C-alpha distance (Angstrom), angle and dihedral (degrees) to the residues before:
residue distance angle dihedral
X1 . . .
X2 3.76 . .
X3 3.83 130.4 .
X4 3.80 91.5 -59.8
X5 3.78 91.5 52.0
X6 3.77 92.7 157.4
X7 3.81 95.4 62.0
X8 3.80 89.4 77.6
X9 3.78 94.6 49.7
X10 3.81 101.7 121.3
X11 3.78 126.5 -160.6
X12 3.78 91.4 -114.7
X13 3.78 88.9 63.5
X14 3.77 96.8 47.9
X15 3.77 111.0 36.9
X16 3.78 94.0 72.7
X17 3.78 95.1 45.1
X18 3.80 101.7 60.8
X19 3.79 102.6 114.2
X20 3.78 129.3 149.3
X21 3.77 113.1 -131.9
X22 3.78 91.8 -164.5
X23 3.80 86.7 76.3
X24 3.77 123.2 100.8
X25 3.80 113.5 -73.7
X26 3.79 92.5 4.4
X27 3.79 95.2 -179.6
X28 3.77 90.5 56.1
X29 3.79 95.4 55.5
X30 3.79 118.1 116.0
X31 3.80 107.0 -149.5
X32 3.80 95.8 -158.0
X33 3.76 145.3 27.2
X34 3.78 127.5 -123.1
X35 3.79 95.5 -102.3
X36 3.80 94.3 51.4
X37 3.80 91.3 43.1
X38 3.80 91.6 52.4
X39 3.78 89.2 53.3
X40 3.79 95.3 45.9
X41 3.79 94.3 45.1
X42 3.78 98.6 37.6
X43 3.82 92.8 110.3
X44 3.81 138.6 32.3
X45 3.81 87.3 -110.2
X46 3.79 88.9 58.6
X47 3.79 90.1 56.6
X48 3.79 90.6 50.2
X49 3.79 89.2 52.5
X50 3.79 89.5 49.1
X51 3.80 89.4 53.4
X52 3.80 90.3 49.4
X53 3.80 88.8 56.1
X54 3.80 90.6 56.4
X55 3.78 91.3 55.3
X56 3.79 94.0 39.1
X57 3.79 91.4 56.8
X58 3.81 87.1 68.0
X59 3.81 91.0 61.8
X60 3.80 104.9 28.8
X61 3.77 131.5 63.9
X62 3.81 91.5 -151.8
X63 3.78 137.7 11.9
X64 3.82 89.9 -107.5
X65 3.80 89.5 58.7
X66 3.79 91.2 -131.2
X67 3.78 119.6 137.5
X68 3.80 88.2 -142.1
X69 3.81 92.0 70.5
X70 3.78 135.2 50.8
X71 3.79 141.2 -172.8
X72 3.80 86.3 -140.0
X73 3.79 120.9 70.3
X74 3.78 129.4 -151.5
X75 3.82 97.1 46.2
X76 3.78 136.9 77.9
X77 3.84 101.7 -91.0
X78 3.78 91.0 -122.2
X79 3.80 89.5 63.8
X80 3.81 96.7 51.5
X81 3.80 102.0 77.6
X82 3.80 112.0 119.3
X83 3.80 97.3 -125.4
X84 3.79 93.9 46.3
X85 3.80 92.1 52.2
X86 3.81 93.9 43.0
X87 3.80 92.3 46.7
X88 3.80 91.9 50.5
X89 3.80 91.2 51.8
X90 3.79 93.7 47.8
X91 3.81 100.5 39.1
X92 3.83 113.3 23.7
X93 3.80 89.7 53.7
X94 3.83 92.0 56.2
X95 3.79 145.8 56.9
X96 3.81 93.1 -86.3
X97 3.79 103.8 68.9
X98 3.77 146.0 16.9
X99 3.80 130.6 -174.2
X100 3.80 125.1 -137.2
X101 3.80 95.2 -153.5
X102 3.79 125.2 105.3
X103 3.80 97.3 -150.4
X104 3.78 110.0 145.3
X105 3.80 108.2 -83.9
X106 3.81 99.5 17.1
X107 3.84 99.2 90.7
X108 3.80 88.1 52.1
X109 3.81 90.6 55.0
X110 3.81 90.4 48.5
X111 3.80 91.1 53.2
X112 3.82 102.0 34.1
X113 3.81 90.7 -118.3
X114 3.81 98.9 119.8
X115 3.80 121.9 144.4
X116 3.80 132.3 -152.3
X117 3.80 91.2 -88.9
X118 3.82 96.3 55.2
X119 3.79 103.9 137.7
X120 3.80 95.7 -144.1
X121 3.78 94.1 50.0
X122 3.79 87.3 49.1
X123 3.81 89.9 45.5
X124 3.80 94.9 57.2
X125 3.79 91.1 45.1
X126 3.81 90.6 50.5
X127 3.80 93.6 45.5
X128 3.81 91.1 52.2
X129 3.79 91.3 48.7
X130 3.80 91.7 47.6
X131 3.79 91.4 53.4
X132 3.80 91.4 46.9
X133 3.80 88.2 51.2
X134 3.80 95.0 54.8
X135 3.81 90.9 45.5
X136 3.81 89.8 52.1
X137 3.79 90.7 51.8
X138 3.81 92.7 49.7
X139 3.78 89.5 51.1
X140 3.80 92.4 49.9
X141 3.79 90.1 53.6
X142 3.80 97.3 45.9
X143 3.80 102.9 55.2
X144 3.82 117.6 129.3
X145 3.80 88.0 -107.1
X146 3.79 92.6 54.3
X147 3.79 92.1 47.0
X148 3.78 91.5 49.8
X149 3.80 92.4 49.5
X150 3.80 89.4 53.5
X151 3.80 94.3 47.5
X152 3.82 95.2 -112.2
X153 3.80 111.1 145.9
X154 3.79 143.4 141.1
X155 3.80 119.7 26.1
X156 3.79 91.5 -5.9
X157 3.80 90.7 58.4
X158 3.82 89.4 46.7
X159 3.81 90.8 53.1
X160 3.79 90.8 50.3
X161 3.80 90.0 51.3
X162 3.81 86.1 61.2
X163 3.80 90.4 47.6
X164 3.79 87.9 54.3
X165 3.80 90.7 53.5
X166 3.81 90.0 51.4
X167 3.80 90.8 48.7
X168 3.80 89.3 52.1
X169 3.80 89.6 49.9
X170 3.80 92.3 51.1
X171 3.80 89.8 48.1
X172 3.82 91.4 48.4
X173 3.81 89.5 50.9
X174 3.80 91.2 54.7
X175 3.79 91.3 46.3
X176 3.82 86.1 52.5
X177 3.82 87.8 54.6
X178 3.80 89.0 54.7
X179 3.81 92.3 42.1
X180 3.78 92.5 52.5
X181 3.78 98.4 41.4
X182 3.80 107.7 27.4
X183 3.79 105.4 20.0
X184 3.80 102.7 -159.3
X185 3.83 110.0 39.9
X186 3.81 132.7 156.5
X187 3.79 113.8 -78.0
X188 3.80 132.3 -149.7
X189 3.80 133.0 153.9
X190 3.78 130.5 -172.8
X191 3.81 89.4 -86.0
X192 3.81 98.2 68.2
X193 3.78 122.3 95.7
X194 3.77 109.7 -104.3
X195 3.78 123.1 -121.3
X196 3.80 98.2 -2.0
X197 3.79 104.4 100.5
X198 3.82 134.8 1.9
X199 3.81 115.4 -91.8
X200 3.77 117.0 -88.2
X201 3.79 122.3 -115.6
X202 3.80 116.9 -110.2
X203 3.80 122.4 -154.6
X204 3.76 120.5 -123.5
X205 3.79 95.1 -111.8
X206 3.82 91.9 48.1
X207 3.80 90.5 49.1
X208 3.80 89.8 51.2
X209 3.79 89.1 54.1
X210 3.80 91.2 48.6
X211 3.81 94.8 50.6
X212 3.79 90.7 45.8
X213 3.80 92.9 49.6
X214 3.81 93.3 46.3
X215 3.80 93.2 51.4
X216 3.78 91.5 48.9
X217 3.80 93.3 45.2
X218 3.81 95.3 54.0
X219 3.81 97.9 43.1
X220 3.80 94.6 95.6
X221 3.80 93.6 49.7
X222 3.80 96.0 51.3
X223 3.79 123.5 90.2
X224 3.79 115.5 -95.3
X225 3.79 115.4 -91.5
X226 3.80 112.8 -71.8
X227 3.83 94.5 5.0
X228 3.81 102.0 94.7
X229 3.79 125.3 87.5
X230 3.79 114.0 -78.3
X231 3.78 110.6 -84.3
X232 3.81 95.6 23.5
X233 3.79 125.8 109.2
X234 3.80 120.7 -106.4
X235 3.78 137.1 165.0
X236 3.80 90.1 -70.2
X237 3.80 91.9 60.0
X238 3.79 90.1 45.5
X239 3.81 92.1 53.3
X240 3.81 91.6 43.9
X241 3.80 93.1 55.0
X242 3.80 90.9 46.2
X243 3.81 90.4 51.9
X244 3.81 90.3 50.3
X245 3.79 91.0 46.4
X246 3.80 92.7 50.9
X247 3.81 93.7 46.8
X248 3.81 87.8 60.3
X249 3.81 97.1 37.5
X250 3.80 93.8 109.8
X251 3.81 89.0 58.0
X252 3.79 93.9 45.8
X253 3.81 99.7 42.3
X254 3.80 109.6 6.6
X255 3.81 90.2 -113.3
X256 3.82 119.0 101.6
X257 3.80 118.4 -133.3
X258 3.78 101.7 -176.4
X259 3.80 93.3 138.6
X260 3.80 88.9 57.8
X261 3.81 89.9 47.6
X262 3.80 88.5 56.2
X263 3.80 91.5 47.6
X264 3.78 95.5 53.1
X265 3.80 98.6 37.3
X266 3.82 85.7 52.5
X267 3.80 89.7 53.2
X268 3.79 88.9 56.1
X269 3.78 94.2 43.6
X270 3.80 90.4 51.3
X271 3.81 92.6 42.5
X272 3.79 97.3 94.0
X273 3.81 98.9 -88.3
X274 3.80 124.6 133.8
X275 3.78 135.4 -174.7
X276 3.76 120.2 -91.1
X277 3.82 105.0 -109.7
X278 3.82 91.7 -129.5
X279 3.81 120.7 44.6
X280 3.79 97.1 -152.2
X281 3.81 91.8 55.4
X282 3.80 89.2 69.5
X283 3.80 87.3 72.4
X284 3.80 101.5 43.2
X285 3.79 127.9 92.3
X286 3.80 97.7 -101.5
X287 3.80 92.6 52.8
X288 3.80 87.1 118.9
X289 3.82 85.4 69.2
X290 3.80 107.5 27.5
X291 3.81 96.0 39.0
X292 3.78 103.3 25.0
X293 3.80 93.0 119.2
X294 3.81 91.6 60.0
X295 3.79 98.7 40.9
X296 3.80 113.2 91.3
X297 3.82 100.3 175.2
X298 3.78 130.0 -5.2
X299 3.78 140.3 -173.8
X300 3.78 103.5 -126.0
X301 3.79 123.6 -139.6
X302 3.79 131.9 -174.3
X303 3.80 120.8 -165.9
X304 3.80 92.6 -154.4
X305 3.77 101.9 42.5
X306 3.79 104.2 34.8
X307 3.78 129.2 56.0
X308 3.76 112.2 -162.0
X309 3.80 131.3 136.1
X310 3.80 89.5 -151.8
X311 3.79 131.2 65.9
X312 3.77 118.3 48.9
X313 3.81 89.5 -23.1
X314 3.79 85.6 67.8
X315 3.81 95.0 42.1
X316 3.81 91.4 53.7
X317 3.79 102.9 37.3
X318 3.80 96.9 41.5
X319 3.81 91.3 52.4
X320 3.80 97.8 56.7
X321 3.78 141.0 54.0
X322 3.78 135.3 -165.5
X323 3.81 92.9 -84.6
X324 3.81 90.2 63.0
X325 3.83 95.9 62.5
X326 3.82 100.3 -110.5
X327 3.80 90.5 -157.5
X328 3.81 88.7 69.1
X329 3.81 86.8 59.7
X330 3.80 92.4 51.6
X331 3.81 93.7 -110.9
X332 3.81 105.3 96.0
X333 3.81 93.3 176.5
X334 3.80 91.5 43.5
X335 3.75 131.3 100.9
X336 3.80 110.4 117.2
X337 3.81 94.1 167.5
X338 3.81 98.4 -142.8
X339 3.81 121.6 115.6
X340 3.78 126.7 47.4
X341 3.80 137.9 148.6
X342 3.75 131.3 -81.7
X343 3.78 115.0 -131.5
X344 3.83 93.6 -103.1
X345 3.80 91.5 71.5
X346 3.82 102.0 53.9
X347 3.78 90.0 40.8
X348 3.82 88.0 65.9
X349 3.80 86.9 69.7
X350 3.80 99.8 51.4
X351 3.80 95.4 -153.5
X352 3.78 92.4 40.2
X353 3.81 92.8 -177.4
X354 3.81 88.9 90.7
X355 3.81 93.2 -118.3
X356 3.79 90.1 127.4
X357 3.79 111.2 14.8
X358 3.81 103.5 41.9
X359 3.80 90.9 -160.1
X360 3.82 87.6 75.8
X361 3.80 101.1 95.8
X362 3.79 107.5 170.8
X363 3.80 137.1 145.3
X364 3.78 127.6 -156.6
X365 3.78 138.4 34.1
X366 3.81 105.4 -110.9
X367 3.77 108.5 92.6
X368 3.79 99.7 177.7
X369 3.78 126.5 73.9
X370 3.79 109.1 -139.8
X371 3.80 98.1 156.4
X372 3.79 123.4 39.8
X373 3.78 93.8 -154.7
X374 3.81 98.5 50.4
X375 3.81 111.1 90.5
X376 3.81 93.5 -159.4
X377 3.81 91.1 56.3
X378 3.79 99.8 98.9
X379 3.78 132.6 14.6
X380 3.78 118.6 -63.7
X381 3.83 121.6 -127.3
X382 3.81 118.2 -124.5
X383 3.81 97.6 178.9
X384 3.82 98.5 113.6
X385 3.81 122.2 56.3
X386 3.78 136.5 167.9
X387 3.80 92.0 -133.7
X388 3.79 133.1 92.7
X389 3.79 127.1 -112.1
X390 3.82 86.2 -94.5
X391 3.80 89.9 56.2
X392 3.81 94.6 -108.0
X393 3.81 114.0 145.6
X394 3.79 115.3 -124.1
X395 3.81 116.3 -120.0
X396 3.77 108.3 -94.3
X397 3.79 137.5 -175.3
X398 3.81 110.4 -123.4
X399 3.79 89.5 -0.2
X400 3.78 93.4 -87.9
X401 3.82 111.1 73.6
X402 3.79 115.7 101.4
X403 3.80 133.2 -132.8
X404 3.80 93.5 -167.9
X405 3.80 114.2 123.5
X406 3.80 114.9 -139.1
X407 3.83 120.1 -135.8
X408 3.80 112.0 -128.7
X409 3.80 88.4 177.5
X410 3.78 130.4 14.6
X411 3.77 136.8 166.7
X412 3.81 95.3 -106.9
X413 3.80 90.7 66.4
X414 3.79 91.5 51.1
X415 3.82 92.0 54.2
X416 3.80 88.4 55.0
X417 3.81 93.8 45.5
X418 3.80 89.1 53.6
X419 3.80 92.3 49.1
X420 3.78 97.1 46.2
X421 3.80 92.2 46.1
X422 3.80 90.0 52.5
X423 3.81 91.1 48.0
X424 3.80 89.5 51.2
X425 3.81 91.9 55.1
X426 3.79 104.2 -94.2
X427 3.79 116.3 157.6
X428 3.77 127.6 -126.3
X429 3.79 97.9 48.2
X430 3.77 136.8 77.2
X431 3.78 134.3 -134.6
X432 3.79 90.1 -129.4
X433 3.80 91.2 57.4
X434 3.80 91.3 45.0
X435 3.81 91.2 53.2
X436 3.79 89.7 47.8
X437 3.80 90.6 55.2
X438 3.82 91.8 46.9
X439 3.77 91.0 50.4
X440 3.78 90.8 50.8
X441 3.80 86.8 61.0
X442 3.78 93.9 43.4
X443 3.81 94.8 48.0
X444 3.78 87.9 55.0
X445 3.80 89.8 48.0
X446 3.81 96.2 48.0
X447 3.79 98.7 31.9
X448 3.81 90.3 -126.8
X449 3.80 141.9 31.5
X450 3.82 95.0 -77.2
X451 3.80 91.2 101.8
X452 3.79 96.3 48.6
X453 3.78 119.4 127.6
X454 3.79 129.0 -150.7
X455 3.81 101.5 -170.7
X456 3.77 128.3 38.2
X457 3.79 137.6 171.1
X458 3.79 136.3 -169.1
X459 3.81 94.1 -84.4
X460 3.79 90.9 52.8
X461 3.78 89.9 65.5
X462 3.78 94.2 57.3
X463 3.80 90.0 55.3
X464 3.79 93.3 42.8
X465 3.79 90.9 50.4
X466 3.80 86.6 52.9
X467 3.78 90.5 53.8
X468 3.80 96.6 43.2
X469 3.81 102.8 34.5
X470 3.81 106.1 28.3
X471 3.81 116.1 147.1
X472 3.82 90.9 9.9
X473 3.80 94.7 106.5
X474 3.82 103.0 -94.7
X475 3.78 107.4 101.6
X476 3.80 103.2 89.1
X477 3.81 92.5 49.5
X478 3.80 90.7 45.7
X479 3.79 94.6 50.9
X480 3.81 90.8 47.4
X481 3.80 90.9 51.5
X482 3.81 90.3 50.6
X483 3.81 93.5 47.5
X484 3.81 91.9 -118.1
X485 3.77 102.9 105.6
X486 3.80 97.0 86.4
X487 3.80 100.7 12.8
X488 3.81 123.8 114.8
X489 3.82 87.1 -140.8
X490 3.79 91.0 76.3
X491 3.80 119.9 41.3
X492 3.77 140.6 175.8
X493 3.81 130.9 -176.2
X494 3.81 113.9 -67.2
X495 3.79 94.2 2.7
X496 3.79 105.0 152.4
X497 3.80 92.0 12.5
X498 3.81 100.3 -70.4
X499 3.78 126.4 105.1
X500 3.80 95.3 -122.9
X501 3.79 92.0 45.1
X502 3.78 128.4 -119.3
X503 3.77 139.6 -158.1
X504 3.79 119.8 -89.4
X505 3.79 133.4 -156.4
X506 3.80 115.2 -72.0
X507 3.79 89.9 -122.1
X508 3.82 85.7 78.6
X509 3.79 87.8 75.3
X510 3.81 83.7 85.9
X511 3.78 128.3 46.6
X512 3.80 117.5 -126.4
X513 3.77 123.4 -99.9
X514 3.83 101.1 -107.3
X515 3.79 112.0 -95.3
X516 3.81 91.9 -129.6
X517 3.80 92.1 58.7
X518 3.80 92.2 48.5
X519 3.80 88.3 56.2
X520 3.81 92.5 46.5
X521 3.81 96.8 45.5
X522 3.78 120.2 41.7
X523 3.81 91.2 -169.4
X524 3.80 91.5 72.5
X525 3.81 126.4 90.4
X526 3.78 123.5 -156.6
X527 3.80 116.8 -115.0
X528 3.80 115.1 -107.2
X529 3.77 116.4 -83.0
X530 3.81 98.9 30.7
C-alpha cells in the first residue's frame, strides 16, 4: 500500500462495495451478501484488499476509478469526489475562495445563500455516509468470530486487528466531517441490524463523545507514528484528529477542551515528525519524498492509474486558465478557470507577491473581486501543481489528472493548534513554546528570522492559520470557531449575497440536513434556520 495504493485494488475487493448512499436509509444499506463476503474475505489478502477499498474511496468517485461513474447519485460524477466536496464546503463558503462557475448550487455556496436542497451540501453528506457504510461493512466482516470461521489465525489475525483499527479511524474521520458540518446526522455502527429500521439521529454533543471515544479506543491497535505504510493511518493521525477535535470542542459541545488540544498536538509534535524544509514542496508531486517527515496522513492520487475530476486534479485545474501556462502546472490540457481568491486572503500577507513570505503563492494583478463569474477578478492561487520539486511534470492521462497527494494532516497544523490552545488558556503548554513553534513556520516561510514574532494573541492564530493552511480545507471551521463566519463584524465580498458583504444568521454555522434524507428518514430533524 504505497503511494500508488490504488494499483493493487482488485476486482474482488470492489464489486461488492458499490453502493449508492443517496438511496433511502443509506446508513442501513448492506453492500454485500454472505456468499460474496465469504469469497471476498476468504483469505488474509482479501482483507487487505478490503482495507485498500476503504482508503481508495477517499480518492475515487467509483470503484472502477472512472470519472464517468460514481458511488454517489444525484451529481455529475466529477463532482462527487470526497476532497472536492469537502474543499468546496470549507473554502467556497468563506473569505478564501470563490468560484466563477454557474453550475447549480455553486453561486449559493459563494454567497452563503444555500438551501436544504443544495446538491453539493447533499453530496458531501452522502459521500461521508457512503464511506461510513463501507467501513461498517468491513468491521462486520472482520470480527474475531468471522476470522475464526474462515480459518484466519495467528499473525494474519493480528494484522487484521490493525486493519480494523484503521477502518474505525476512517469511520471516525467521516463522522467528524458530519459533526463539523451538519451537527446532528443519522448514526449507525457495525453493531446495528441492517435494513430493519431507519438510522437514528445523533445529537452533536453525543457524536463528539463518540468520535472522541473511538479515537481513544483504537490508539493502542494502530501502528506507532510514522511506522505504517505511506497513506495509512497510524497513531500520529489518531492524535492529530483528536487535537483538531478538541480545538473545536467548544463549538461542538459548548465545553472548551483546550488542555486536551495541547496534550494531543504535543503527542504529534513529539512523535518524530519535522517540518518540510521548503513550504512549496508540500504541494508538489514528490511530497511523499521531500516532505514525508511533515505529512501525517495523505489522500494519494496517481495521474496514470486513477481517473477522477476531483481531488488534486480539481484543485490544480480549477485554479488556472490558459493564460497561466497550464504546462507549468503539469496539466497541459488543463485550465478550467474556476476558483480564485477573495481579497481577504492575499491581504493577510501584506506584500502578497511572495517576495517576503514565500507561502504567498498568487498570480495576477487584480486584488478585488467585483464580478463573481469572471475568473480574472481576484488573484489566482498557484499553491498546488502536478510537477515535482525539480519541476518535472508527473505522467498524466489526458494531460489533466494529478499525481499530487493531499495532506489531510500535517505537522504545521499541529504547531498552530498547540499555540491557539495555549492562547485560549489551555493548561500544559507555554507561550514561549507556542511562539517557538510559530517561528519555526515563519522562518521556513521567510527563509530567515525576519518574519519572527515575539508576542501573539488569539486573533493572531486565525491570521497565521490563513497564511499557513489556506486552501487546505480549514477556513470554514476556523471562522466558525472564531465567531466570524456569520458575523457582520467580519465581512468579505459577496458574503450574504451582496457585493460588499453582510452578516448572516448564526444558523448558517451548520449546513442543513439534506431535504431528501429528511423525507427518507423520519428520525431526522432539520437544523435550525432551514
